[in-house]
C-alpha positions as CSV (number, residue, x, y, z in Angstrom):
1,X,0.0,0.0,0.0
2,X,2.8,2.4,0.9
3,X,6.3,2.4,-0.5
4,X,9.3,4.7,0.2
5,X,12.0,4.4,-2.4
6,X,15.4,5.9,-1.6
7,X,13.8,8.7,0.4
8,X,16.2,11.5,1.4
9,X,15.3,14.6,3.5
10,X,17.5,17.6,4.3
11,X,17.2,20.7,6.4
12,X,19.2,23.2,4.5
13,X,22.5,21.7,3.7
14,X,22.2,19.0,6.4
15,X,20.7,15.7,5.2
16,X,18.9,13.9,8.0
17,X,17.4,10.9,6.2
18,X,19.6,9.0,3.9
19,X,18.0,6.9,1.2
20,X,15.4,5.0,3.2
21,X,13.5,2.2,1.6
22,X,10.3,1.1,3.3
23,X,7.1,-0.8,2.5
24,X,3.8,-1.2,4.3
25,X,1.5,-3.9,2.9
26,X,-2.3,-3.6,3.1
27,X,-3.6,-4.7,6.5
28,X,-0.2,-4.8,8.0
29,X,1.1,-2.9,11.1
30,X,4.7,-1.8,10.6
31,X,6.7,-0.3,13.4
32,X,9.6,2.1,13.1
33,X,11.8,2.3,16.2
34,X,15.0,4.1,16.9
35,X,16.7,6.5,19.3
36,X,16.0,10.3,19.5
37,X,17.3,12.1,16.4
38,X,17.1,8.9,14.2
39,X,14.8,10.7,11.7
40,X,11.6,8.8,12.6
41,X,9.2,11.8,12.9
42,X,10.9,13.5,10.0
43,X,10.1,10.5,7.8
44,X,6.5,10.5,8.8
45,X,6.1,14.2,8.2
46,X,7.6,13.7,4.7
47,X,5.0,11.0,3.9
48,X,2.2,13.4,4.9
49,X,3.7,16.3,2.9
50,X,4.7,18.4,5.8
51,X,8.4,18.1,4.9
52,X,9.8,18.2,1.4
53,X,11.9,15.3,0.0
54,X,15.3,16.1,-1.3
55,X,15.4,12.8,-3.1
56,X,13.5,9.5,-3.7
57,X,9.8,9.1,-3.9
58,X,6.8,8.2,-1.8
59,X,4.1,6.0,-3.5
60,X,0.7,5.3,-1.9
61,X,-1.6,2.8,-3.6
62,X,0.1,3.4,-6.9
63,X,0.0,7.2,-6.6
64,X,3.2,9.2,-6.3
65,X,2.8,11.7,-3.4
66,X,6.0,13.8,-4.0
67,X,5.2,17.5,-4.0
68,X,1.5,17.1,-3.1
69,X,0.2,19.4,-0.4
70,X,-0.9,17.7,2.9
71,X,-4.6,18.1,2.2
72,X,-4.2,16.2,-1.1
73,X,-2.3,13.5,0.6
74,X,-4.9,13.1,3.3
75,X,-7.5,12.9,0.6
76,X,-5.8,9.9,-0.8
77,X,-6.6,8.1,2.5
78,X,-3.7,8.8,4.9
79,X,-4.5,9.9,8.4
80,X,-1.8,11.2,10.9
81,X,-1.8,11.1,14.7
82,X,1.0,13.5,15.2
83,X,3.6,13.6,18.0
84,X,2.3,15.7,20.9
85,X,-1.3,15.2,19.8
86,X,-1.7,18.8,18.3
87,X,-5.4,19.0,19.0
88,X,-7.3,22.2,18.8
89,X,-7.2,23.0,22.5
90,X,-9.7,25.9,22.5
91,X,-12.3,23.9,20.6
92,X,-14.6,21.3,22.2
93,X,-14.1,17.6,21.6
94,X,-17.1,17.6,19.3
95,X,-15.7,20.5,17.3
96,X,-12.4,18.8,16.9
97,X,-14.2,15.7,15.5
98,X,-16.3,17.9,13.3
99,X,-13.2,19.4,11.7
100,X,-11.7,16.0,11.2
101,X,-14.8,14.6,9.6
102,X,-15.4,17.7,7.6
103,X,-18.9,18.1,9.1
104,X,-19.9,14.5,8.6
105,X,-22.1,14.2,11.7
106,X,-22.7,10.5,11.2
107,X,-18.9,9.9,11.3
108,X,-18.6,12.1,14.4
109,X,-21.3,10.1,16.2
110,X,-19.7,6.8,15.2
111,X,-16.4,8.0,16.7
112,X,-18.0,9.1,19.9
113,X,-19.6,5.6,20.2
114,X,-16.1,4.1,19.8
115,X,-14.5,6.4,22.3
116,X,-16.9,6.6,25.3
117,X,-14.7,8.9,27.3
118,X,-14.9,11.4,24.4
119,X,-18.6,11.1,24.3
120,X,-18.8,12.0,28.0
121,X,-16.7,15.1,27.3
122,X,-18.1,16.1,23.9
123,X,-18.8,19.7,24.9
124,X,-15.6,20.1,27.0
125,X,-12.7,22.1,25.7
126,X,-10.0,19.8,24.4
127,X,-7.2,21.5,26.4
128,X,-9.0,20.5,29.6
129,X,-8.8,16.7,28.9
130,X,-6.1,14.6,30.5
131,X,-3.1,13.6,28.4
132,X,-4.6,10.1,27.7
133,X,-7.9,11.6,26.7
134,X,-6.2,14.1,24.4
135,X,-4.4,11.2,22.7
136,X,-7.7,9.4,22.2
137,X,-9.1,12.6,20.7
138,X,-6.1,12.9,18.3
139,X,-6.6,9.3,17.3
140,X,-10.4,9.8,16.8
141,X,-9.8,13.0,14.8
142,X,-7.4,11.1,12.4
143,X,-10.0,8.3,12.0
144,X,-12.7,10.9,11.2
145,X,-11.2,11.2,7.7
146,X,-11.8,7.5,7.1
147,X,-8.1,6.8,6.3
148,X,-6.9,3.6,4.7
149,X,-3.5,4.1,6.3
150,X,-3.2,5.3,9.8
151,X,0.2,6.9,10.7
152,X,1.0,7.3,14.5
153,X,3.9,9.2,15.8
154,X,4.8,8.3,19.4
155,X,1.2,7.6,20.6
156,X,2.4,6.5,24.1
157,X,4.7,9.5,24.7
158,X,4.2,11.1,28.1
159,X,1.3,8.7,29.1
160,X,0.9,6.7,32.3
161,X,1.3,2.9,31.8
162,X,-2.4,2.3,32.3
163,X,-3.3,4.8,29.6
164,X,-0.7,3.4,27.3
165,X,-2.4,0.0,27.6
166,X,-5.8,1.7,26.8
167,X,-4.4,3.3,23.7
168,X,-2.9,0.0,22.5
169,X,-6.2,-1.7,23.2
170,X,-7.9,0.8,20.8
171,X,-5.2,0.3,18.2
172,X,-5.5,-3.5,18.6
173,X,-9.2,-3.2,17.8
174,X,-8.4,-1.2,14.6
175,X,-5.8,-3.7,13.6
176,X,-8.4,-6.5,14.0
177,X,-10.7,-4.6,11.7
178,X,-8.0,-4.6,9.0
179,X,-6.6,-1.0,9.4
180,X,-3.2,-0.6,7.9
181,X,-0.9,1.2,10.3
182,X,2.6,2.7,10.4
183,X,3.7,3.2,14.0
184,X,6.7,5.2,15.3
185,X,7.7,4.5,18.9
186,X,10.9,4.6,21.0
187,X,9.8,1.7,23.1
188,X,11.1,-1.2,21.0
189,X,9.6,-4.0,23.2
190,X,6.1,-2.6,23.0
191,X,6.3,-1.9,19.3
192,X,7.8,-5.3,18.4
193,X,5.1,-7.1,20.4
194,X,2.3,-5.1,18.7
195,X,3.5,-4.9,15.1
196,X,3.8,-7.5,12.3
197,X,7.3,-6.2,11.4
198,X,9.7,-3.6,12.6
199,X,12.2,-1.3,11.0
200,X,15.1,0.0,13.1
201,X,16.1,3.5,12.1
202,X,19.3,5.1,13.4
203,X,21.3,8.1,12.0
204,X,18.7,8.5,9.3
205,X,19.3,5.0,7.9
206,X,17.5,1.7,8.1
207,X,19.8,-0.6,10.2
208,X,17.6,-3.6,10.8
209,X,14.3,-4.9,9.7
210,X,12.2,-7.9,10.5
211,X,9.7,-9.5,12.9
212,X,10.3,-9.6,16.7
213,X,11.8,-13.1,16.3
214,X,14.2,-12.0,13.6
215,X,15.3,-8.9,15.7
216,X,15.8,-11.1,18.7
217,X,18.2,-13.1,16.7
218,X,20.8,-10.3,16.6
219,X,20.6,-8.7,20.1
220,X,24.0,-7.2,20.1
221,X,23.3,-5.3,16.9
222,X,19.9,-4.2,18.1
223,X,21.4,-3.0,21.4
224,X,24.1,-1.1,19.5
225,X,21.6,0.9,17.6
226,X,18.9,1.4,20.3
227,X,20.7,1.1,23.6
228,X,18.0,-1.4,24.7
229,X,17.1,-5.1,24.1
230,X,13.9,-6.9,23.4
């Protein structure tokens, strides 16, 4: 469904992503893990048209996305749950969902049914939600656009363990329904357990790729790039 071919990204004269190849098949959950500064978030932003490529190409469902504005890319069926949530804090929960669904009230109602805590707080300002509730809102807002590919950037960042479990329960439900997902996390154990395959990104390059079992087969190399073990 999604293919990155030799993707390069630079900020000014400094190249931060160096020829990354990556593929996500339909119905698959692919995890991208790596240390801070590895280029993970930059890669996701480039897929969504928020950062320009300096080389290579991004292809989604046969359509080349290079140079398209973010709204066109979203229209192709890609939804982003950004790092730090980036909800509209001064708007209500319902208004955030209305924006994500472009006024489709049936979709907004469906999402409130899926996320009961948001239904309870539908009229509440988004910036008054807890961190975990805001993360659920960011996820619901991305789903409001009916994406075929859901991209998640550090969905567990800054959350308490119980809320992380709740978020991954929601993601597990989506996966069971056939949602294709590209997930970036720093927690390699959680990501490897949840995803079908993982890619290890370090220094803007793909260093390792494979299933949890395949990554476990080379623990010294994994630890060298991540500073942690499965």
